[in-house]
C-alpha positions as CSV (number, residue, x, y, z in Angstrom):
1,M,-61.7,-3.3,2.5
2,P,-58.5,-1.7,3.7
3,R,-58.9,1.1,6.2
4,T,-57.8,4.5,4.9
5,R,-55.4,6.4,7.1
6,P,-55.7,10.1,8.3
7,F,-53.5,12.7,6.9
8,G,-51.3,12.7,10.0
9,G,-50.0,9.2,8.9
10,A,-49.1,10.2,5.4
11,A,-45.6,9.8,4.3
12,P,-43.9,13.1,3.2
13,G,-43.5,13.6,-0.5
14,V,-46.1,10.9,-1.5
15,A,-49.0,11.6,-3.8
16,Y,-51.5,8.8,-3.3
17,P,-53.1,7.4,-6.5
18,P,-56.9,6.9,-6.5
19,D,-56.8,3.1,-6.7
20,Q,-54.9,2.5,-3.4
21,P,-55.9,2.9,0.3
22,I,-54.4,6.0,1.8
23,P,-51.8,5.9,4.6
24,W,-54.4,8.3,6.1
25,E,-106.8,9.5,23.8
26,G,-118.3,10.4,30.6
27,E,-116.9,12.2,33.6
28,Q,-114.4,9.5,34.6
29,A,-112.5,9.7,31.3
30,R,-111.6,13.3,31.4
31,P,-108.5,13.1,33.6
32,A,-107.1,10.4,31.2
33,R,-107.9,12.7,28.3
34,R,-106.2,15.6,30.0
35,R,-103.1,13.4,30.6
36,G,-103.2,12.3,27.0
37,R,-103.4,15.9,25.9
38,A,-100.5,16.9,28.1
39,V,-98.4,14.1,26.8
40,A,-99.3,15.0,23.2
41,A,-98.3,18.6,24.0
42,V,-95.0,17.6,25.3
43,V,-94.4,15.4,22.3
44,C,-95.2,18.3,20.0
45,V,-92.8,20.5,21.8
46,V,-90.0,17.9,21.6
47,L,-90.7,17.2,17.9
48,G,-90.8,21.0,17.3
49,L,-87.5,21.5,18.9
50,G,-86.1,18.6,17.0
51,L,-87.3,20.0,13.7
52,I,-85.9,23.4,14.6
53,G,-82.5,21.8,15.6
54,G,-82.5,19.7,12.5
55,A,-83.2,22.7,10.3
56,A,-80.5,24.6,12.0
57,T,-78.0,21.9,11.5
58,G,-79.0,21.4,7.9
59,S,-78.7,25.1,7.2
60,W,-75.2,25.1,8.8
61,L,-74.2,22.2,6.6
62,T,-75.1,24.2,3.5
63,G,-73.4,27.3,4.7
64,D,-76.2,29.3,6.3
65,S,-74.3,31.3,9.0
66,A,-77.6,32.4,10.6
67,A,-78.0,28.8,11.9
68,E,-74.6,27.8,13.0
69,P,-73.8,25.6,16.0
70,P,-71.9,27.2,18.9
71,A,-68.6,28.6,17.4
72,Q,-66.4,27.3,20.2
73,D,-67.5,23.7,19.7
74,T,-67.2,23.8,15.9
75,F,-63.9,25.5,16.0
76,T,-62.4,23.1,18.5
77,T,-63.7,20.1,16.6
78,A,-62.6,21.4,13.2
79,R,-59.1,22.3,14.3
80,A,-58.3,18.7,15.1
81,L,-59.9,17.1,12.1
82,W,-57.0,17.1,9.7
83,H,-54.9,14.6,11.6
84,S,-57.7,12.4,12.9
85,L,-60.0,11.6,9.9
86,P,-59.4,9.4,6.9
87,V,-58.4,11.1,3.7
88,D,-61.6,9.9,1.9
89,T,-63.7,11.9,4.4
90,F,-62.1,15.1,3.2
91,F,-61.6,14.2,-0.4
92,P,-64.0,11.4,-1.6
93,R,-62.7,9.2,-4.4
94,T,-65.6,10.4,-6.6
95,L,-67.7,13.6,-6.4
96,K,-71.2,13.9,-7.8
97,G,-72.0,17.4,-9.2
98,N,-75.7,17.3,-9.9
99,G,-76.6,20.5,-11.7
100,A,-73.0,21.8,-11.0
101,G,-72.1,22.4,-14.7
102,P,-72.9,25.2,-17.1
103,G,-76.6,25.5,-17.6
104,G,-77.3,23.2,-14.7
105,A,-75.7,20.2,-16.4
106,D,-74.6,17.4,-14.1
107,R,-70.9,16.9,-13.5
108,D,-68.9,14.0,-12.0
109,W,-65.3,14.1,-10.8
110,V,-62.7,11.4,-10.0
111,R,-59.9,11.9,-7.6
112,V,-56.5,11.4,-9.2
113,G,-54.2,12.2,-6.4
114,V,-53.9,13.4,-2.8
115,A,-51.0,15.5,-1.5
116,P,-49.4,14.7,1.8
117,D,-50.6,17.1,4.5
118,S,-48.1,19.9,4.6
119,G,-47.1,23.2,6.1
120,C,-48.0,26.4,4.2
121,A,-44.7,27.7,2.9
122,G,-44.1,26.4,-0.6
123,T,-47.7,25.0,-0.8
124,V,-49.7,28.2,-0.6
125,D,-48.7,31.0,-3.0
126,T,-46.5,33.5,-1.2
127,R,-48.9,36.4,-1.8
128,L,-52.0,34.4,-0.7
129,L,-50.1,33.2,2.3
130,T,-49.4,36.9,3.2
131,A,-53.1,37.7,2.9
132,L,-53.9,34.8,5.3
133,R,-51.3,35.9,7.8
134,P,-53.8,37.5,10.2
135,V,-55.4,34.1,10.9
136,G,-52.2,32.0,10.8
137,C,-51.7,29.0,8.5
138,A,-51.3,25.8,10.4
139,R,-51.8,23.0,7.9
140,V,-52.8,22.5,4.2
141,L,-54.7,19.5,2.8
142,R,-55.0,19.2,-1.0
143,A,-56.3,16.8,-3.6
144,T,-56.7,16.9,-7.4
145,Y,-59.7,15.8,-9.4
146,A,-60.3,15.2,-13.1
147,D,-63.7,15.3,-14.8
148,T,-64.9,11.9,-16.2
149,T,-63.8,12.9,-19.7
150,S,-60.3,13.8,-18.4
151,S,-60.7,17.2,-20.1
152,T,-60.3,19.4,-17.0
153,V,-58.4,19.1,-13.7
154,T,-59.0,20.8,-10.4
155,T,-57.0,21.1,-7.2
156,V,-59.1,21.6,-4.1
157,G,-57.6,22.6,-0.7
158,L,-58.3,23.1,2.9
159,V,-56.2,25.6,4.8
160,F,-56.5,25.0,8.6
161,T,-55.8,28.3,10.4
162,E,-55.0,29.2,14.0
163,A,-57.7,31.8,14.4
164,D,-60.9,32.2,16.4
165,A,-64.4,33.1,15.0
166,A,-63.8,36.8,15.3
167,A,-60.5,36.7,13.3
168,M,-62.0,34.5,10.6
169,T,-65.0,36.8,10.3
170,A,-62.7,39.8,9.9
171,L,-60.6,38.0,7.2
172,R,-63.8,37.0,5.3
173,T,-64.9,40.7,5.4
174,R,-61.6,41.8,4.1
175,F,-61.5,39.3,1.3
176,R,-64.9,40.3,0.1
177,T,-64.6,44.1,0.7
178,D,-61.1,44.3,-1.0
179,G,-61.8,41.7,-3.7
180,L,-58.9,39.5,-2.6
181,D,-60.8,36.4,-3.7
182,E,-60.8,37.7,-7.3
183,R,-57.2,38.8,-7.5
184,A,-55.1,36.7,-9.9
185,D,-52.0,37.3,-7.9
186,L,-53.6,35.6,-4.9
187,M,-54.7,32.6,-7.0
188,P,-54.1,29.2,-5.2
189,R,-51.6,26.7,-6.6
190,G,-52.5,23.5,-8.3
191,F,-51.2,20.1,-7.3
192,P,-49.9,18.2,-10.3
193,V,-50.0,14.3,-10.2
194,R,-47.6,12.3,-12.3
195,G,-49.2,9.7,-14.6
196,T,-52.6,11.3,-14.5
197,P,-54.5,13.9,-16.6
198,A,-53.1,16.4,-14.0
199,A,-49.5,15.7,-14.7
200,G,-48.9,19.1,-16.3
201,F,-51.1,21.2,-14.0
202,G,-48.6,23.9,-13.1
203,D,-48.9,27.6,-12.3
204,A,-49.2,28.6,-16.0
205,Q,-52.1,26.2,-16.5
206,R,-54.4,27.7,-13.9
207,A,-57.5,29.0,-15.5
208,S,-60.2,29.7,-12.8
209,W,-60.3,29.6,-9.0
210,T,-62.4,30.3,-5.9
211,V,-61.3,31.1,-2.3
212,N,-63.9,31.0,0.6
213,V,-63.0,32.0,4.1
214,L,-65.3,30.2,6.5
215,T,-66.6,32.0,9.6
216,D,-67.9,28.9,11.4
217,A,-64.7,26.9,11.3
218,P,-61.0,27.8,11.2
219,V,-60.7,26.8,7.6
220,V,-60.2,28.5,4.2
221,V,-61.5,26.4,1.3
222,F,-60.0,26.9,-2.2
223,A,-60.1,25.3,-5.6
224,V,-58.3,26.1,-8.9
225,S,-59.0,24.5,-12.2
226,G,-57.3,24.1,-15.6
227,F,-57.3,22.2,-18.9
228,A,-56.0,18.6,-18.7
229,D,-54.0,19.0,-21.9
230,G,-51.5,21.3,-20.2
231,R,-52.3,24.4,-22.2
232,V,-51.1,27.7,-20.9
233,V,-53.8,30.2,-19.8
234,S,-52.8,33.8,-20.3
235,T,-55.9,35.3,-18.6
236,P,-57.2,33.3,-15.8
237,Q,-60.6,34.3,-14.4
238,P,-62.2,33.9,-10.9
239,A,-65.0,31.4,-10.8
240,A,-67.7,34.0,-10.1
241,A,-66.8,35.9,-13.2
242,A,-66.3,32.8,-15.3
243,M,-69.8,31.5,-14.3
244,A,-71.5,34.8,-15.1
245,K,-74.2,34.8,-17.8
246,G,-72.7,35.8,-21.1
247,A,-69.0,35.3,-20.2
248,T,-67.0,34.5,-23.3
249,T,-63.5,33.9,-22.0
250,A,-61.8,30.5,-22.5
251,P,-62.2,29.5,-18.8
252,A,-65.9,30.5,-19.0
253,Q,-66.7,28.7,-22.2
254,A,-64.9,25.6,-20.9
255,G,-66.9,25.6,-17.7
256,L,-63.8,25.9,-15.6
257,G,-65.4,28.3,-13.2
258,H,-68.1,25.7,-12.5
259,E,-65.5,23.1,-12.1
260,A,-63.7,25.0,-9.4
261,K,-66.8,26.2,-7.6
262,G,-68.6,22.8,-7.8
263,I,-65.7,20.8,-6.3
264,A,-65.0,23.4,-3.7
265,D,-68.6,23.5,-2.6
266,R,-68.8,19.7,-2.2
267,V,-65.6,19.4,-0.3
268,E,-66.8,22.2,2.0
269,R,-70.1,20.4,2.6
270,G,-68.1,17.3,3.6
271,L,-66.0,19.3,6.0
272,R,-69.1,20.8,7.6
273,K,-70.7,17.3,8.0
274,A,-67.5,16.0,9.6
275,V,-67.5,19.0,12.1
276,V,-71.2,18.4,13.0
277,D,-70.6,14.7,13.5
278,G,-67.5,15.3,15.6
279,T,-69.3,18.0,17.7
280,E,-72.3,15.7,18.4
281,E,-70.1,12.8,19.5
282,K,-68.5,14.9,22.3
283,P,-69.9,14.2,25.8
C-alpha cells in the first residue's frame, strides 16, 4: 500500500481525491508470606497508578480537561503535527458516527477531498480570522466529507495557532462568554471539491457549523455543513441550536447540526490521540 504523505509535502493548489494516496503466597513460612504480601502490595500500587494514568489519558482523549497531560508537552507535540503526520491521521478516508445522527441514529461519512495545508488569509473567513487574532493563526488543514447517501457535505478544519495554554483558555472563554461560536458572521468556510457531491459547496450553501477552541492543544477545530445539491441556505444555524430538541429549521430537520458536530468531534478525537502518541514517544 502506498505511504501517504504529511501535509508539509502537499503540492499547492491540489485537492486530493479519496481514491489516491496523499502527497502527505508453620513459623518458617511467614517471611516468605510477608515478602509475597509486599510484592503483591507493590503490584497493586503499580496497577493502581496504571489504571489512574490510563483513565486520565482516556479522559483527555475524549475532552475532559480535568485529566489533561502536562500542557507544555502536549502543546509542543501538537504544534509540530501538521507537517509530520500523514493526511489520513488527521482526516481518515471514512468516519464512523455511531449514534451521531438525529435521535441517536448511526452515521457514516466518506472523505471526498483534502485541501493543501495553507496559511490563514483567504482560507479562514476574515471576521473569524480577526476573532482568532489573539492566538495567532499559523496553519490551516481542511478536508470535506459527504454522507454515504451523498445528501450532505461537511468541511472540517484544524487551525493551528501560535498560542500557549493561557492564551487558548482565554480565547475559549471569550468565544463562550460572547457567543462567538454561534455568530453566523464568524461561520467557517467550506471547501468545495470538483467532481464530487461537494462541488457546489460555497459560502451561500453553508447551513450549520461548530467551532471549538481547545485548551490542551494550540488548535481550533471547526466544521461546517450543507446540502449536497447546492441549495442556498438563507438562515444558517449553529450546530448546538440545530441539534436542540424541537428545532424545526431546515438545517435542524436535515440533521446538518449533527453532521457538523459529529465529524468535528471525531476529527478532534483523532488529533488528541495523535498528540498523546507523540508525547509518549518522546524520551
